[in-house]
N, C-alpha and C positions, 0 to 999 in steps of 0.2 A: 526827213523823208523815210529813212530806214525804219524808224520806230513805227511810222504809219503803216508800212508794208507788213511788219511782224504782227501788228495788231489785227490787220485785215486777214492775215493767214490764220491766226488763232480763231478769229470770229467765224471764218469759213469752215473750220474743222470741228467746231463745237457740236453741231448736230450729229456728226459721226461718232464722237466720243460718248455722247449721251445715249446712243442706241446700243453701244457695245456692252456685252455681259460682263459684270464685275466678278472676278474670281475671289474665292475665300480660302483661308488656310486652316489647318487643324493639326493637333498633336497626335502622332501615331507611332507605335512601335514598329520599326521596319524589320521585316524578316525576309530572308531569301530561302525559299524551300530547298533549292538545290544546295545552297551552302550548308544548311542544316543536315542534309543527307551526307555531305562531305565529312562534316564533324562526326556524325554518327558512325560512318565507316572507319574513320581514323581511330575513334574510341574503341570500336569493336576489335580492330586489329591490335591495338596496344594493350587491351585488357587480357590479363592472364585468366584463362578459363579454368574454373575449379569445379570439381564434382561436388554436388550437394552432400553435406555431411549426413550420414545415416546413423540412426540410433537403433539399438535392439529393443523392440517393444513387443507387448503382448498382442496377439491376434484375438480380438474380442468376438470373433464369429462364434455363434452358438451360446453366448452368454445371455442370460435372462436379466437384463439391466432395467432399472427405472427409466421411464421415458419423460416424466413431467414432475415438476414440483408439486403438482396437485395430488400426486400419490402419497404425499407426506403430510403428517400433522406438523405444522410449523407455526411460529410465533411472529408477532409484528416486528418488522424490520424495515428500514429505509431501502428503497430500490437500489440495487447494485449499480455502482459506477466505477470506472477504471482508474487505477493509480498511474496509468500511462508509463512513461519511461522514468520511473523513480523506484527507489528502494524503501517505500513507505508502507508496505503491506501491514507492518506491525501497528501503524497508526490507523489505517483504514479498517482493519479487522476489529481492533479494540474500541475505536470510536463507534463503529456499528453496534458492537456489544453494548456499550453504554446508552446508545439511542434506544435500544430494545429494553434496557433496564429502566429508563425513564418512563417508557410506556407501561412496562409491567408494574411498576410501583405507583405511578401517578396518572396513567392514561393520557399522557401528553405525547403527541407526535412531533419530534424535533429532528432537525438536520444540523449536525454539528461539523465544525471545521477540522478536517484531518490535517490540513496544512498548517494550521495554528500550532498544533502539537509538534509537527516536524520542524517548524521554524525555531521554536524555543528549545527543542532537543539539540539542534545544531549549535545553538548558543551555549548550552550546557556542555556539549562535547568539546567546544573550543576552550571553555574554562578548564575542563579536565585535562586537555592537551597541555595547557600552560602549567597547571599545578603539578603535573607529573613530568614536566620537562620533555614532552613529546612521546612519552611511553604509552599514554592512553590512546586507544583506538579511535580514529576519526574516520567514520564510514557512514554509509546511508542507512544501514540496518539498525534495528533495536529490538526491544522486547515489549510485551504487552504491559508490563508494570512500569515501563517508561512513561506511559500515558497517565497512570495514577500519580506518578512522581511529578510530571510536568503540570498536571491540572492542580495539584495541591499548591504548587508554587506560583503558577501564572494564571490559573483559572482556565476557562474555555469560552469560545464565542460561537454563534451560529455560523453555518456554512456560508450563507449569503453575505455575511459581514466580512469574511476573509476566505475567499475561494482559493487563493494562491495562484490565480490566473492573472496574467497581464492583459490589458485591453486587446481584444481580438483573439486571444489564445483559447484553444479548445481542448488541447491535450497536454497533460503534464509532461515536462521534460526537464530533469534536474542535472543532466550530464554536464553542461557547461558551467552551471552554478557550482556543482560539487567540485569540479576540476579547479575552478578559480579559488574556492575556499581552501582546498587541499594544497594547491601550489603556494598560496599565501602562508599557510601554517608551516609548510616545509621550509620556507624562507625564514620564518621566525625561528625555527629550530636551528637552522644553519648559522644564523647570525647571533644566536643567544639573546634575541629581543623579547625576553619574557615579561612584557608589560601587559598584564591581564586587561586593563582598561582599554589600551590601544588595540589589542587583539580582538576583544569582544566588539568594540566599536566598528572595526573593519569588517568583521564577519557579518554584523548587522547591515552594514552598507551593501554588502554583496547580496545578502538575502533580500533586502528591500528592492534591489535592482531587478531581481528575477521573480520575486513572489509578491511584491507590494509591501506596504508598511502595515503592521498589525494594528488593529484598533485598540483604543483604551476604554471605550464605553459600549454597552449593549443596551438598546432600548426595546422593551417588549411590553405590549399592552399598556403603553403610556408610562411605564416605569423605566428608569435608567439605572443600570447596574455597572459595576466594574466586572471584568471577566471572572474574578473570584466570587463576587456576590451572585453573579448569574449562575455559577455552579452550585453554590450553597443554598440560595434563596429561591431561584426559579426552577432549576433542574432538581434540586433537593437530593443531590447525591453526596454520600459520604465515602471518600476513597478508602477509609479504614474498614469498610464493610466488604472488601474484595480481597481474595487470596489467590495465590498461584500454586497449583498442584503439579508435581512432577513425579516420574517413576523411573529411576535408574539405579544400578547396583554399585556404582563407583562412590556413592555416598551412603551413609547408614540410613536405613528406613526409620520412619517415625521420628525424624528430626528435621528441623529447618536447615536447609543446606544451600550452597551457591549453585547456580546453574552454570556449568563450566563450558560456555560457548562464547565466541568472540562478540556477538551482539549484546551480551550482558557486560557491556564495556565498563560499567561502574561497579561491577562485582557484587551485585545484589545477592544476599545469602538468606532471603526470607522464604524460599520455595519449600513447600511441605512435601517431603519425599515419602511416597507410599508404595507398597508392593503393587505389581501390575493388576492383580485381580481386584484390589481396592480401587485403583485408578479407573478401571473400566466400570465398576459398579457405580462410582460417583457420577461418571458421564451419563450412564443410562438413567440413574435416579434423577439427576438434574433435568435432563431434557424431557423426561416423561412427566415431570412435575412443574413444567412451565418456565424453567430456567434455561437461558441460552448461555453459551460459553465462547470466549475468545481462545482459540487453540493455535498451537504452532508445532511444526515438524517438517518432515522431508517430503517434497513433491517431485523429486527427480528420479522417478521409478518407472520401470517398463510397464507397470500395470495402471498407469494413470494417463488418461487421454481426454483432451478437450472436446473432440468431435463427438464422442459418445458420452461425455460429461461424467465419467465414472472413474473411481479409483478402487482397484482390487489388488490382492496379492496373488500372483500366478503360482501354480503348483511347482513350476520349475525354479522358483525362488525358494519357497518353503511351503510344504503342505500345511493347511489350516490347523490341523491337530498339533503341529509342532511349534506353533507360535506361542512362545512363553517369554518369561523375563530374561532367560539366557539368550535366546535368539535376538531379542530386542537390544540387549546390552552389547552383544557381539557386533551388531551393525553400528551402534553408536561408537563403540571403541575403535573399530577399524575405519570409521568415518564414511561408511556407505549410508548411514543415516546422519543427516545434518539438520541443523535448525535453519532452514532456508525460506520458510514462508509462514505468514500469519493469516488466519482465516477465521470466519465466524460460523460456529455450529448453531443452526437455528431450528432444526426439526428432525424428525425420525419416522421410520416405518419398519415393520418386520416382514421378512419374507416367509414363505411357506414352511421353511425349516426352523423358524424362530430366531434367525439371525437378524441383527439390526442393519439397516442402512441409515446413514445420517445425511441430512440435507445441509450443504455447506454454502454459505455466501462468500464469494471470492472476488477480490478486486484485481487479480492478476489477469494478464491478457489471454491466457489459455482458456479461462472460464467463459470467454465471450465468443468462442468458436462454434458452439452448439446452438440448439433451439432455445434452451433456457438460459438466456444471456446473464452471466454473472453468477451462475450456480454450478455446483458439482454434487455428485452422489457418491459418498464414501462408504464402502463396505466396512462392517465391524472389524474384520481382520486387518484392514489397512490402518485403521485408527490404533488398533492394539499393537501393531508392529512399528508404525512409522510416526505417530503423533507423540511428541515428547512431553508437552505441558499444556495446561489450560488455566484460564482465569475464570472464577465464578463467584457469585455472591456467597459469603460464608454462612448464610442462613441455612443453605441446603447441605452443608457439610459440618454442622455443629457437632454431630456425634463423632465424626472422624477427628476433628481438631482436638477433642477432649483427650485423645490418646497420645498427643504430643507433650513431651516434657518441657 
């Protein structure tokens, strides 16, 4: 009897259930606007307020500065892009230089991987760290001729084949990656675990995690190359055709000398040291005859500003007429000139007084603050005082190289 009553009750309620709206659920991030305001006020109260750090800089008012890259005669180069939060300017600038060389020599427009070179340079630095028992510098910076050294050993690949980005990543950031490698190497040093195979394998694992695994083959126009074959047979670049020119007094002129800066961590001593007047003549001759250069020097000056995209030497630093080898060496010796940035010199113009302005392609963040994204305009005086070295095809300096013993 009881079962019959329950069945009758369910049967009588069925039409009511059928008419009732059925609810649905969804996944949602719950937020409390008021709670967010509470957290914001707590954070504001607990945060120590600091005054923005001010720097002494030049007031560019009244300067007649270039306004556009179109004022310059310049040579083919790949569109500028940012190195992000990395110390890879040396690779970006020199890779850009070689892209321009491929076009100058063979009329091929290529985009090459800056991060391929950075990857293998870290591997080589790790080897150097082991072989010197921790005395060799392990840092993010390097020099232009690190690129020729790496390409000779490992070759090179197109940018699209090894961007150095992880899926979804749009901006380079090597801080965590470098910290992980550096911490590991310090533990190796502390425990005397000088097993090169183990160290290199671990460094590669870290690099692969943050940059991806480098490819072993390159396919172009239906042909497959190794990275070294791609360099030799497709790009047709010979690394022996490139030289580094320097000008400083602490080493003898007209000799090949070491560049005594930390980023030359492998102590390369192949730099051709010339007097400053020769240094500047080579730069002007090269750029006016179709040759670009990978250049390096100091960009931490009051006369360089990303918003106006220009670099000049203020008179309160030193008058133009007094910029000479002594002024240059004085700043290098007291470390107010440092080797802190690599860039690509791609063009030139002359002002009404006959002085040169040089068009610079720059991967650093400051170069993207103006209208001409990724470019700077360097006055001749700035190059003369603050740019320490450059790489160029030796064809344009054959007469200079003959003077070296």
